C-alpha positions as a Python dict, from the first residue, in 0.01 Angstrom:
ca = {
    (1, 'X'): (0, 0, 0),
    (2, 'X'): (301, 85, 192),
    (3, 'X'): (226, 176, 535),
    (4, 'X'): (380, 537, 475),
    (5, 'X'): (271, 848, 721),
    (6, 'X'): (93, 1012, 414),
    (7, 'X'): (-72, 714, 302),
    (8, 'X'): (-166, 635, 704),
    (9, 'X'): (-303, 979, 659),
    (10, 'X'): (-573, 899, 393),
    (11, 'X'): (-670, 619, 573),
    (12, 'X'): (-723, 846, 906),
    (13, 'X'): (-890, 1145, 710),
    (14, 'X'): (-1115, 897, 564),
    (15, 'X'): (-1208, 714, 888),
    (16, 'X'): (-1291, 1055, 1019),
    (17, 'X'): (-1502, 1184, 724),
    (18, 'X'): (-1708, 873, 768),
    (19, 'X'): (-1742, 943, 1123),
    (20, 'X'): (-1862, 1338, 1076),
    (21, 'X'): (-2107, 1196, 793),
    (22, 'X'): (-2281, 942, 1040),
    (23, 'X'): (-2311, 1184, 1330),
    (24, 'X'): (-2401, 1465, 1086),
    (25, 'X'): (-2739, 1481, 1239),
    (26, 'X'): (-2652, 1433, 1600),
    (27, 'X'): (-2805, 1697, 1829),
    (28, 'X'): (-2558, 1909, 2073),
    (29, 'X'): (-2499, 1685, 2380),
    (30, 'X'): (-2338, 1735, 2696),
    (31, 'X'): (-2142, 2061, 2775),
    (32, 'X'): (-2177, 2099, 2403),
    (33, 'X'): (-2478, 2237, 2425),
    (34, 'X'): (-2322, 2528, 2604),
    (35, 'X'): (-2025, 2589, 2388),
    (36, 'X'): (-2136, 2455, 2027),
    (37, 'X'): (-2504, 2587, 2041),
    (38, 'X'): (-2572, 2830, 2327),
    (39, 'X'): (-2263, 3065, 2245),
    (40, 'X'): (-2276, 3065, 1859),
    (41, 'X'): (-2646, 3184, 1898),
    (42, 'X'): (-2567, 3453, 2097),
    (43, 'X'): (-2334, 3576, 1888),
    (44, 'X'): (-2506, 3515, 1588),
    (45, 'X'): (-2838, 3720, 1740),
    (46, 'X'): (-2577, 3998, 1822),
    (47, 'X'): (-2413, 4011, 1493),
    (48, 'X'): (-2060, 3981, 1607),
    (49, 'X'): (-2078, 4307, 1791),
    (50, 'X'): (-1909, 4205, 2104),
    (51, 'X'): (-1681, 3908, 2206),
    (52, 'X'): (-1841, 3941, 2597),
    (53, 'X'): (-2106, 3681, 2680),
    (54, 'X'): (-2410, 3790, 2930),
    (55, 'X'): (-2332, 3642, 3270),
    (56, 'X'): (-2545, 3351, 3241),
    (57, 'X'): (-2348, 3182, 2961),
    (58, 'X'): (-1989, 3284, 3078),
    (59, 'X'): (-1820, 3023, 3225),
    (60, 'X'): (-1494, 3195, 3187),
    (61, 'X'): (-1343, 3057, 2836),
    (62, 'X'): (-1252, 3269, 2610),
    (63, 'X'): (-1520, 3264, 2338),
    (64, 'X'): (-1292, 3142, 2017),
    (65, 'X'): (-1468, 2849, 1952),
    (66, 'X'): (-1845, 2986, 1977),
    (67, 'X'): (-1730, 3262, 1742),
    (68, 'X'): (-1576, 3013, 1520),
    (69, 'X'): (-1884, 2800, 1490),
    (70, 'X'): (-2142, 3122, 1493),
    (71, 'X'): (-1944, 3241, 1190),
    (72, 'X'): (-2000, 2893, 1016),
    (73, 'X'): (-2345, 2902, 1032),
    (74, 'X'): (-2334, 3279, 936),
    (75, 'X'): (-2160, 3162, 601),
    (76, 'X'): (-2341, 2855, 590),
    (77, 'X'): (-2634, 2846, 696),
    (78, 'X'): (-2739, 2735, 1083),
    (79, 'X'): (-2794, 2326, 1078),
    (80, 'X'): (-2638, 2066, 1284),
    (81, 'X'): (-2462, 1959, 963),
    (82, 'X'): (-2267, 2275, 937),
    (83, 'X'): (-2157, 2254, 1275),
    (84, 'X'): (-2021, 1905, 1268),
    (85, 'X'): (-1814, 1980, 925),
    (86, 'X'): (-1697, 2315, 1079),
    (87, 'X'): (-1503, 2033, 1323),
    (88, 'X'): (-1396, 1828, 1023),
    (89, 'X'): (-1080, 2076, 944),
    (90, 'X'): (-937, 2014, 1343),
    (91, 'X'): (-1010, 1613, 1301),
    (92, 'X'): (-823, 1605, 975),
    (93, 'X'): (-559, 1794, 1127),
    (94, 'X'): (-525, 1536, 1402),
    (95, 'X'): (-558, 1275, 1133),
    (96, 'X'): (-219, 1464, 969),
    (97, 'X'): (-68, 1502, 1278),
    (98, 'X'): (-53, 1210, 1441),
    (99, 'X'): (122, 944, 1192),
    (100, 'X'): (377, 1241, 1167),
    (101, 'X'): (443, 1238, 1557),
    (102, 'X'): (468, 834, 1562),
    (103, 'X'): (663, 796, 1265),
    (104, 'X'): (975, 972, 1412),
    (105, 'X'): (1007, 599, 1620),
    (106, 'X'): (788, 361, 1419),
    (107, 'X'): (726, 236, 1073),
    (108, 'X'): (545, -10, 890),
    (109, 'X'): (277, -200, 1073),
    (110, 'X'): (346, -84, 1374),
    (111, 'X'): (364, 312, 1273),
    (112, 'X'): (-33, 211, 1119),
    (113, 'X'): (-164, 16, 1421),
    (114, 'X'): (-19, 298, 1653),
    (115, 'X'): (-225, 587, 1453),
    (116, 'X'): (-524, 389, 1462),
    (117, 'X'): (-516, 320, 1840),
    (118, 'X'): (-451, 695, 1880),
    (119, 'X'): (-812, 790, 1704),
    (120, 'X'): (-982, 496, 1883),
    (121, 'X'): (-883, 629, 2209),
    (122, 'X'): (-1220, 613, 2418),
    (123, 'X'): (-1246, 995, 2508),
    (124, 'X'): (-1082, 1141, 2175),
    (125, 'X'): (-1333, 878, 1967),
    (126, 'X'): (-1609, 1030, 2151),
    (127, 'X'): (-1537, 1393, 2123),
    (128, 'X'): (-1459, 1367, 1766),
    (129, 'X'): (-1823, 1235, 1745),
    (130, 'X'): (-1935, 1614, 1932),
    (131, 'X'): (-1893, 1975, 1803),
    (132, 'X'): (-1611, 2003, 2074),
    (133, 'X'): (-1337, 2295, 2150),
    (134, 'X'): (-1159, 1976, 2336),
    (135, 'X'): (-1113, 1821, 1911),
    (136, 'X'): (-940, 2151, 1850),
    (137, 'X'): (-775, 2197, 2159),
    (138, 'X'): (-570, 1832, 2077),
    (139, 'X'): (-530, 1888, 1705),
    (140, 'X'): (-373, 2230, 1827),
    (141, 'X'): (-184, 2030, 2098),
    (142, 'X'): (-44, 1742, 1871),
    (143, 'X'): (73, 1988, 1570),
    (144, 'X'): (254, 2182, 1862),
    (145, 'X'): (450, 1898, 1963),
    (146, 'X'): (553, 1807, 1585),
    (147, 'X'): (640, 2161, 1528),
    (148, 'X'): (861, 2203, 1833),
    (149, 'X'): (1013, 1868, 1737),
    (150, 'X'): (1112, 2011, 1437),
    (151, 'X'): (1262, 2317, 1556),
    (152, 'X'): (1012, 2535, 1362),
    (153, 'X'): (969, 2799, 1615),
    (154, 'X'): (832, 3071, 1448),
    (155, 'X'): (530, 2887, 1319),
    (156, 'X'): (515, 2678, 1650),
    (157, 'X'): (489, 3069, 1801),
    (158, 'X'): (170, 3158, 1608),
    (159, 'X'): (11, 2812, 1642),
    (160, 'X'): (14, 2821, 2022),
    (161, 'X'): (-193, 3157, 2024),
    (162, 'X'): (-519, 2985, 1931),
    (163, 'X'): (-411, 2736, 2198),
    (164, 'X'): (-461, 3014, 2472),
    (165, 'X'): (-780, 3128, 2344),
    (166, 'X'): (-990, 2794, 2272),
    (167, 'X'): (-1034, 2763, 2666),
    (168, 'X'): (-912, 2794, 3011),
    (169, 'X'): (-779, 2422, 3016),
    (170, 'X'): (-577, 2584, 2687),
    (171, 'X'): (-397, 2775, 2909),
    (172, 'X'): (-331, 2512, 3135),
    (173, 'X'): (-176, 2311, 2844),
    (174, 'X'): (36, 2626, 2719),
    (175, 'X'): (167, 2626, 3106),
    (176, 'X'): (243, 2263, 3131),
    (177, 'X'): (419, 2268, 2821),
    (178, 'X'): (694, 2539, 2863),
    (179, 'X'): (709, 2367, 3231),
    (180, 'X'): (782, 2018, 3068),
    (181, 'X'): (1004, 2167, 2768),
    (182, 'X'): (1234, 2354, 3033),
    (183, 'X'): (1240, 2051, 3255),
    (184, 'X'): (1323, 1840, 3010),
    (185, 'X'): (1635, 2032, 2884),
    (186, 'X'): (1756, 2090, 3242),
    (187, 'X'): (1736, 1675, 3317),
    (188, 'X'): (1920, 1646, 2983),
    (189, 'X'): (2218, 1895, 3028),
    (190, 'X'): (2223, 1834, 3414),
    (191, 'X'): (2177, 2232, 3446),
    (192, 'X'): (1963, 2526, 3407),
    (193, 'X'): (2036, 2682, 3025),
    (194, 'X'): (1924, 3049, 3089),
    (195, 'X'): (1972, 3112, 2698),
    (196, 'X'): (1751, 2814, 2627),
    (197, 'X'): (1528, 2928, 2896),
    (198, 'X'): (1458, 3281, 2754),
    (199, 'X'): (1432, 3104, 2378),
    (200, 'X'): (1143, 2900, 2481),
    (201, 'X'): (991, 3191, 2641),
    (202, 'X'): (1002, 3407, 2359),
    (203, 'X'): (840, 3113, 2205),
    (204, 'X'): (541, 3096, 2407),
    (205, 'X'): (547, 3491, 2473),
    (206, 'X'): (275, 3597, 2218),
    (207, 'X'): (23, 3345, 2325),
    (208, 'X'): (74, 3432, 2661),
    (209, 'X'): (54, 3783, 2601),
    (210, 'X'): (-272, 3774, 2404),
    (211, 'X'): (-434, 3523, 2675),
    (212, 'X'): (-349, 3747, 2942),
    (213, 'X'): (-496, 4032, 2785),
    (214, 'X'): (-800, 3831, 2737),
    (215, 'X'): (-845, 3788, 3075),
    (216, 'X'): (-797, 4124, 3167),
    (217, 'X'): (-1014, 4252, 2928),
    (218, 'X'): (-1273, 4034, 3009),
    (219, 'X'): (-1192, 4100, 3395),
    (220, 'X'): (-1277, 4480, 3328),
    (221, 'X'): (-1589, 4355, 3143),
    (222, 'X'): (-1764, 4207, 3387),
    (223, 'X'): (-1511, 4192, 3712),
    (224, 'X'): (-1398, 3834, 3749),
    (225, 'X'): (-1229, 3550, 3577),
    (226, 'X'): (-1271, 3177, 3613),
    (227, 'X'): (-1580, 3207, 3771),
    (228, 'X'): (-1832, 3402, 3976),
    (229, 'X'): (-2058, 3388, 4258),
    (230, 'X'): (-2393, 3407, 4087),
    (231, 'X'): (-2238, 3185, 3812),
    (232, 'X'): (-2447, 2823, 3707),
    (233, 'X'): (-2125, 2683, 3724),
    (234, 'X'): (-1993, 2858, 4055),
    (235, 'X'): (-1997, 2504, 4273),
    (236, 'X'): (-1764, 2392, 4022),
    (237, 'X'): (-1517, 2612, 4147),
    (238, 'X'): (-1595, 2585, 4547),
    (239, 'X'): (-1291, 2489, 4722),
    (240, 'X'): (-1335, 2168, 4946),
    (241, 'X'): (-1222, 1993, 5269),
    (242, 'X'): (-911, 1806, 5314),
    (243, 'X'): (-1163, 1499, 5251),
    (244, 'X'): (-1294, 1610, 4912),
    (245, 'X'): (-914, 1696, 4843),
    (246, 'X'): (-864, 1291, 4892),
    (247, 'X'): (-1174, 1199, 4708),
    (248, 'X'): (-1099, 1443, 4451),
    (249, 'X'): (-745, 1251, 4377),
    (250, 'X'): (-948, 894, 4368),
    (251, 'X'): (-1199, 1068, 4094),
    (252, 'X'): (-898, 1170, 3912),
    (253, 'X'): (-707, 861, 3909),
    (254, 'X'): (-1019, 681, 3793),
    (255, 'X'): (-1049, 896, 3520),
    (256, 'X'): (-740, 844, 3387),
    (257, 'X'): (-799, 503, 3369),
    (258, 'X'): (-1151, 468, 3299),
    (259, 'X'): (-1280, 303, 2980),
    (260, 'X'): (-1024, 116, 2893),
    (261, 'X'): (-717, 338, 2962),
    (262, 'X'): (-610, 97, 3266),
    (263, 'X'): (-447, -105, 3006),
    (264, 'X'): (-249, 199, 2887),
    (265, 'X'): (-133, 263, 3231),
    (266, 'X'): (-37, -80, 3265),
    (267, 'X'): (169, -122, 3030),
    (268, 'X'): (329, 201, 3064),
    (269, 'X'): (444, 105, 3433),
    (270, 'X'): (535, -201, 3255),
    (271, 'X'): (789, -50, 3005),
    (272, 'X'): (931, 157, 3258),
    (273, 'X'): (1042, -130, 3494),
    (274, 'X'): (1153, -339, 3143),
    (275, 'X'): (1317, -55, 2950),
    (276, 'X'): (1387, 230, 3213),
    (277, 'X'): (1522, 499, 3081),
    (278, 'X'): (1758, 358, 2850),
    (279, 'X'): (1643, 508, 2612),
    (280, 'X'): (1643, 967, 2668),
    (281, 'X'): (1328, 959, 2496),
    (282, 'X'): (1179, 787, 2780),
    (283, 'X'): (1298, 1022, 3029),
    (284, 'X'): (1149, 1286, 2820),
    (285, 'X'): (807, 1154, 2782),
    (286, 'X'): (775, 1045, 3160),
    (287, 'X'): (866, 1416, 3237),
    (288, 'X'): (604, 1537, 3044),
    (289, 'X'): (359, 1308, 3171),
    (290, 'X'): (405, 1364, 3513),
    (291, 'X'): (429, 1792, 3487),
    (292, 'X'): (72, 1742, 3289),
    (293, 'X'): (-46, 1595, 3542),
    (294, 'X'): (53, 1800, 3863),
    (295, 'X'): (-70, 2111, 3675),
    (296, 'X'): (-417, 1911, 3588),
    (297, 'X'): (-420, 1786, 3936),
    (298, 'X'): (-364, 2142, 4097),
    (299, 'X'): (-645, 2221, 3923),
    (300, 'X'): (-887, 1923, 3989),
    (301, 'X'): (-819, 1859, 4341),
    (302, 'X'): (-876, 2156, 4542),
    (303, 'X'): (-1231, 2222, 4333),
    (304, 'X'): (-1564, 2055, 4365),
    (305, 'X'): (-1661, 1955, 4045),
    (306, 'X'): (-1335, 1951, 3781),
    (307, 'X'): (-1296, 1614, 3722),
    (308, 'X'): (-1467, 1554, 3390),
    (309, 'X'): (-1303, 1296, 3160),
    (310, 'X'): (-1248, 1493, 2864),
    (311, 'X'): (-1057, 1772, 3081),
    (312, 'X'): (-740, 1508, 3106),
    (313, 'X'): (-743, 1440, 2708),
    (314, 'X'): (-355, 1580, 2679),
    (315, 'X'): (-273, 1303, 2970),
    (316, 'X'): (-423, 1011, 2811),
    (317, 'X'): (-250, 1144, 2443),
    (318, 'X'): (86, 1131, 2612),
    (319, 'X'): (96, 832, 2801),
    (320, 'X'): (-47, 626, 2486),
    (321, 'X'): (174, 756, 2281),
    (322, 'X'): (447, 682, 2546),
    (323, 'X'): (334, 309, 2537),
    (324, 'X'): (302, 278, 2176),
    (325, 'X'): (646, 399, 2075),
    (326, 'X'): (785, 139, 2303),
    (327, 'X'): (590, -183, 2213),
    (328, 'X'): (848, -286, 1951),
    (329, 'X'): (1158, -265, 2145),
    (330, 'X'): (953, -421, 2466),
    (331, 'X'): (741, -698, 2283),
    (332, 'X'): (943, -785, 1935),
    (333, 'X'): (810, -1084, 1857),
    (334, 'X'): (491, -1013, 2014),
    (335, 'X'): (415, -647, 1938),
    (336, 'X'): (88, -739, 1751),
    (337, 'X'): (-48, -894, 2026),
    (338, 'X'): (35, -573, 2225),
    (339, 'X'): (-128, -399, 2006),
    (340, 'X'): (-443, -605, 2015),
    (341, 'X'): (-450, -607, 2357),
    (342, 'X'): (-516, -241, 2336),
    (343, 'X'): (-746, -227, 2129),
    (344, 'X'): (-940, -468, 2287),
    (345, 'X'): (-900, -296, 2587),
    (346, 'X'): (-1073, -7, 2388),
    (347, 'X'): (-1324, -176, 2267),
    (348, 'X'): (-1459, -292, 2577),
    (349, 'X'): (-1391, 53, 2747),
    (350, 'X'): (-1589, 243, 2458),
    (351, 'X'): (-1877, -4, 2540),
    (352, 'X'): (-1861, -10, 2921),
    (353, 'X'): (-2178, 149, 3146),
    (354, 'X'): (-2137, 155, 3525),
    (355, 'X'): (-2472, 141, 3732),
    (356, 'X'): (-2735, 374, 3664),
    (357, 'X'): (-2641, 552, 4035),
    (358, 'X'): (-2252, 568, 3961),
    (359, 'X'): (-2167, 907, 3758),
    (360, 'X'): (-2057, 872, 3434),
    (361, 'X'): (-1893, 1073, 3154),
    (362, 'X'): (-2116, 1005, 2895),
    (363, 'X'): (-1943, 1247, 2633),
    (364, 'X'): (-1630, 1082, 2683),
    (365, 'X'): (-1736, 740, 2564),
    (366, 'X'): (-1887, 625, 2230),
    (367, 'X'): (-2156, 457, 2415),
    (368, 'X'): (-2387, 752, 2415),
    (369, 'X'): (-2392, 734, 2059),
    (370, 'X'): (-2769, 519, 2015),
    (371, 'X'): (-2893, 843, 2270),
    (372, 'X'): (-2977, 1016, 1943),
    (373, 'X'): (-3196, 755, 1766),
    (374, 'X'): (-3332, 682, 2079),
    (375, 'X'): (-3442, 1065, 2251),
    (376, 'X'): (-3588, 1115, 1867),
    (377, 'X'): (-3848, 849, 1864),
    (378, 'X'): (-3943, 931, 2245),
    (379, 'X'): (-4018, 1286, 2113),
    (380, 'X'): (-4236, 1119, 1838),
    (381, 'X'): (-4389, 898, 2061),
    (382, 'X'): (-4488, 1215, 2268),
    (383, 'X'): (-4611, 1357, 1969),
    (384, 'X'): (-4857, 1085, 1840),
    (385, 'X'): (-4988, 1074, 2184),
    (386, 'X'): (-5075, 1482, 2228),
    (387, 'X'): (-4852, 1487, 2521),
    (388, 'X'): (-4667, 1826, 2496),
    (389, 'X'): (-4290, 1843, 2565),
    (390, 'X'): (-4330, 2118, 2872),
    (391, 'X'): (-4578, 1858, 3086),
    (392, 'X'): (-4242, 1610, 3096),
    (393, 'X'): (-4010, 1618, 3330),
    (394, 'X'): (-3591, 1577, 3199),
    (395, 'X'): (-3273, 1648, 3329),
    (396, 'X'): (-2928, 1729, 3154),
    (397, 'X'): (-2850, 1759, 2918),
    (398, 'X'): (-3224, 1771, 2755),
    (399, 'X'): (-3338, 2065, 2900),
    (400, 'X'): (-3269, 2336, 2624),
    (401, 'X'): (-3510, 2401, 2357),
    (402, 'X'): (-3495, 2185, 2049),
    (403, 'X'): (-3403, 2494, 1848),
    (404, 'X'): (-3082, 2531, 2090),
    (405, 'X'): (-3064, 2102, 2052),
    (406, 'X'): (-3160, 2039, 1746),
    (407, 'X'): (-3119, 2391, 1548),
    (408, 'X'): (-3453, 2302, 1382),
    (409, 'X'): (-3639, 2639, 1508),
    (410, 'X'): (-3890, 2474, 1741),
    (411, 'X'): (-3913, 2669, 2086),
    (412, 'X'): (-4068, 2365, 2286),
    (413, 'X'): (-3847, 2207, 2580),
    (414, 'X'): (-3841, 1965, 2824),
    (415, 'X'): (-3903, 2091, 3192),
    (416, 'X'): (-3683, 2016, 3473),
    (417, 'X'): (-3752, 1718, 3718),
    (418, 'X'): (-3723, 1971, 3990),
    (419, 'X'): (-4075, 2055, 3894),
    (420, 'X'): (-4298, 1861, 4101),
    (421, 'X'): (-4615, 1968, 3919),
    (422, 'X'): (-4536, 1780, 3581),
    (423, 'X'): (-4723, 1440, 3507),
    (424, 'X'): (-4444, 1254, 3295),
    (425, 'X'): (-4071, 1257, 3295),
    (426, 'X'): (-3832, 1102, 3035),
    (427, 'X'): (-3567, 923, 3223),
    (428, 'X'): (-3264, 789, 3027),
    (429, 'X'): (-2934, 635, 3191),
    (430, 'X'): (-2736, 919, 3015),
    (431, 'X'): (-2916, 1173, 3199),
    (432, 'X'): (-2792, 1319, 3556),
    (433, 'X'): (-3072, 1257, 3803),
    (434, 'X'): (-3044, 1189, 4207),
    (435, 'X'): (-3089, 874, 4360),
    (436, 'X'): (-3394, 895, 4483),
    (437, 'X'): (-3550, 982, 4208),
    (438, 'X'): (-3398, 694, 3994),
    (439, 'X'): (-3525, 476, 4314),
    (440, 'X'): (-3902, 637, 4220),
    (441, 'X'): (-3881, 583, 3867),
    (442, 'X'): (-3718, 214, 3888),
    (443, 'X'): (-4043, 141, 4087),
    (444, 'X'): (-4300, 301, 3824),
    (445, 'X'): (-4373, 116, 3507),
    (446, 'X'): (-4293, 282, 3216),
    (447, 'X'): (-4571, 409, 2965),
    (448, 'X'): (-4267, 346, 2672),
    (449, 'X'): (-3948, 200, 2694),
    (450, 'X'): (-3658, 144, 2409),
    (451, 'X'): (-3328, 22, 2489),
    (452, 'X'): (-3031, 33, 2198),
    (453, 'X'): (-2688, -63, 2303),
    (454, 'X'): (-2625, 27, 2664),
    (455, 'X'): (-2836, 342, 2639),
    (456, 'X'): (-3197, 326, 2695),
    (457, 'X'): (-3482, 545, 2741),
    (458, 'X'): (-3782, 550, 2904),
    (459, 'X'): (-4158, 811, 2982),
    (460, 'X'): (-4295, 756, 3303),
    (461, 'X'): (-4620, 827, 3475),
    (462, 'X'): (-4486, 1061, 3790),
    (463, 'X'): (-4710, 913, 4176),
    (464, 'X'): (-4819, 1208, 4307),
}
């Protein structure tokens, strides 16, 4: 088998199909409870008669993803299988576009290994197991890069439209991409090219106009953009002190290097030191990465809760591609060793877990995957022992009804740990609990406990 980009696509596509099959019964997890279940439930219940979400569901993002999942349910039936399969076209698009992008600079084993490493990037892999709008964002983003490099500007103008409608972060990617393109051209020609600026502007204009129209219509309907004071997510957007800005900067850097990505950044710095900007391509990638970091940092550093790992997937992708395409030149005799080092780093990063009191982005690591079967077994234990879910305390992301989480028609649900009248508590290291409650639980014998991989789940009788 020759390692041609078409053959590599078939390999990657098969891996994504298998991944979707193995995850077909996984319940909604993390923020996907909101985007892939609560939103579609609303649109389906209202028979698509409105595009506006009620305030308690509206986190400011355009509703395109929720409408898409709801439409899939409407056509094929509401189920976890349909939900996961609905994401498969975008996973296949990533599988198709990645080797096409990398084949501009790589071939043979280098192209195969590099394509596989992109798919194995821990946060991208974790999101691929979920029903995630960020997979749609990445599929469109990578496709847009290829269209731009192929100078297919008319098609690119159309493809950019859903990028601006998938989320507010998609709008940020639009802005960062535009800035990176203009800056790269300016550095390349050593002057600002007005004609090129207007050419690129016209390519981005349809997506910007449509995204702006949505924001304006949303504002006319709700009176706010992004968030409002009564929003459940308002605290995440609150402006912070200078000390918190510094803390956010450290968190931002932590997110960039987390889950094994520190190896990517160390290699990137080494490559810049060794190869410098001998290739114009390296300068373009460096400018693009810096632009994306600055744009995302501007949104992250000055708010209280916008440092989720998955938010920075475009930065992870650009940095990883930069490293991968330079490995053959930097390590002509040991490039397979460099690829193996990256693979090992991702493998370790994808299974690494922080201590219980350190916040961890579980939806950004494949380490969370054993949670689903553990949760199912814990619920079976509760049912067998006639313990109603409503009498058991729990935390995010396991507070919604089983219908919202599992699409099984069951309205039963756990209750919040803030309810001090509850007799039992369900505790897992994937849940968000305050440190004081964790201390209390860890001093209490479990009446039920299971661990699988790096995830554990236990049931405890709460001492009054």
